[in-house]
Steps between C-alpha positions, in 0.01 A plus 500: 500500500548849367690536177850637545794630299859459610811647339824306460818693421741304280755593234411870537136422419205539735266218400145511628351164589127541453257284700803403706289298745344283230554133582672330208564177695202471735616172655824661622370853558746638242401838357598690190729713717669183631560389142642838400725508805626152416601611150655815646710289734599227251558743214875548535557123496245413232548782251811365326290199396231728353710766333460546122229234468147541369268443794153352495277590793283239674247729664248429776341839579242337727733247662565132439143407583395641163621420152817676396617585151821540306588838354786540254453858380598785729206712613463846352485646851837357605747778590773603259778393737413134448715352224332323212583313181297450182547155351346325201227241531297310245305762307627801689704612798471539877652758733603326822601617844873454564578488871839667522445632850350373826255791482344341193425181694336708773291688246390169345392378843276807525344387172413166658781320321582217737729305266735649240588259219815563298613445144789256455687752282612857556319773311800593281512149345152359559545192280827395667424365847744528787297252705417139419232364732360164604176497700468181708125462538367219723192297416426427867595634842824301531760777493774243551453400137565859395818503708616173344429636152695817582795287612507307172464819294777671699733207441419489127570872465828463691605227259439744215704770679189713536474688830154488653307682770188387684208675667171411657209621291288600798233281345549123451843428356852617431659701221846414375669780303814512287651844424582540132738731313229598245684341207199278416145594403193356670434233238844351549474513878165327494628233262777430750268488802262267317789260435618512862152453645429205271828337601427544869143374469617196305757427769254539789161406354332433835610833650464759227329565168489744211132424439311830468155348557430478872293186464802323351751592771377270776685586821820607325672838505449700182831630359363822356734690267226675304584843640818509295335697223465862394227676696490244780576591860596352834423614853753754623740406779361617835157560345198440721253241377123536519465208740383482860770622736677708232779255407803634314693356204833458678847439354678213674848359529513160336592343835157612625300357212492150646423596860230290658321801644490689172174561321426747219310732734743484793602864468242774532504874545482447877815284524712574192706770665600264781644280229683790334648598835672161501595457132579727209295490180603165343449654154701815563771404250285312250597726210870435562441138399336560161600241239428393145311183417716198426592425141227297334712186487496505881126547539297235686337225297189306594492120491 
């Protein structure tokens, strides 16, 4: 197939999609242009979740059939209209892309970035997260266990007066997210999540575990809170995953999280907009629910 270039007009920018016919998802016949058009279409809904966050690119220039790579630093060829933020890292600093416009997501798609990953803190206070995240990672293919774990976690957070939001990962599990008011630093947040995960695992030892070593988990769901740290990221809401069929990390209503027909790859770029025609973004008001962590004397305790 001859190489082609297509131009997408968005946010007053004309973005050229080079090699537009390149198949990024060969199994589904999804091209680079299809990916860019998806991010163009989802941009107005997704962008509030991306705004003011350092973004790490998961790039697959040759499609998902080849190895991808993570890129934190913005490329020197990126246009000036793309926002960026320079943040400290161990031994230096990194200048990140900040996706403050849908056009940025489209430009990233042209760079072969299938999946944007986002910092859990905004760039103005990078050590004070406004997201606390729990990654429910199954050890087998029984997604029902993930749903049961999510139910127990949701109930525990409710008992602590912590509002929580859930999304499919587009990969294997679910993410549960609590919006924070940025009063605590990462170390404190992670200390809290460790305590809560230990308590839940102690209470449901056959269902879930905090064991980091895979060979020690058996068939239990791993309650992973390790992303609650400076420099860590999580997959962006409505981001496409580099999996066959182009599944999408999809925010859910809690009433949907236990549905029998749910699986973490249920929503894809070819059916997501049918869903959004029937329901608003379940995370649209997530920032309105930001809270502080409970006082320490109300923290969970393990047995």
